[in-house]
N, C-alpha and C positions, 0 to 999 in steps of 0.2 A: 743388835746392840748389846744384849746380855752376854754374848760370847766374848765381847771385848772388855766390858767393865764389870761384869757380875750383875746380880739382881739388887737394885737399889730400893726395892719395895715400892713405896708411894711415889718415889721420884722417877721410876722407870718410864712411865708414860711421858713425862716432861722431857726426859733425855731423848726418847725416841722422836718426839716432836721436833726437837732441835736438830737431830740428825736428819730428819726428813726435809726440813727447810734447807739445811746445808747441802743435801743431795741435789735439791732443785737449783740452788744458787750455783753449784759447781757443774750442773747438768751431767751428773755421774751417779749411777747406781753403785753403791759401795759393795765391795766383795763380802762374801760370807766369811765370818771369822771362824777358823778351825774346821772348815768343811771345804774340801776340794772335789770330792767325788760323791754323788748320791748313793745311798744304799740300794742294793738290788731289789728290795721290797718297796722302794719309794723312788720311782723314776721321775725326778724333777730336774729342772734346769737351775743350776747354781751360778751366781755371778762370779766370774773368774777373778783371779788375782789382778789387781790394777783397776777393777771396776768395768763398767760399761757406760758408754755415752747414752744419755737420755735424749729422746727426740724432742724437738721443739714443741711446746705446749703440753709436756708431760705433767701428770699429777701423781701424788704420792698418797697412799692410804696408810694411816697409822692406827692400829687397833690396840686397845688396852683392855684386858679382861682381868678383873680382880675377884677376890673372894666376896661372897655374899651378893653377887649379881651387880657389882659396880662396874659397868662396862661403858666404854667410850670408843667412838670411831671418829677420827679427824681426817679430812681430805685437804691436802695442800696443793696449790697450783700457782703458777706465775700469773700476775695481772698484766694484761696487755692493753694499752690505751686504745679505746675505740671498740673493744670487744665487750659483748654483754657478759655480765657476771651474775651469778645466782647467789 
């Protein structure tokens, strides 16, 4: 998210939460902004341009780590009628 809009300080976590929910609604993992190939010293998988389709029942983890130990982790998932929820 920061690669697209910059760092919004206290609002960054809120914007990432909105992006996480939009990702689930669209069943798409959004592409990495400004990164198409991983570095040689960091062999990770990047989401390609155009995104990736998320599987049914996917969840999204949104982490926010701030100065002074103000940390938060949110997990979003789609609610399905008749399924247990925690």
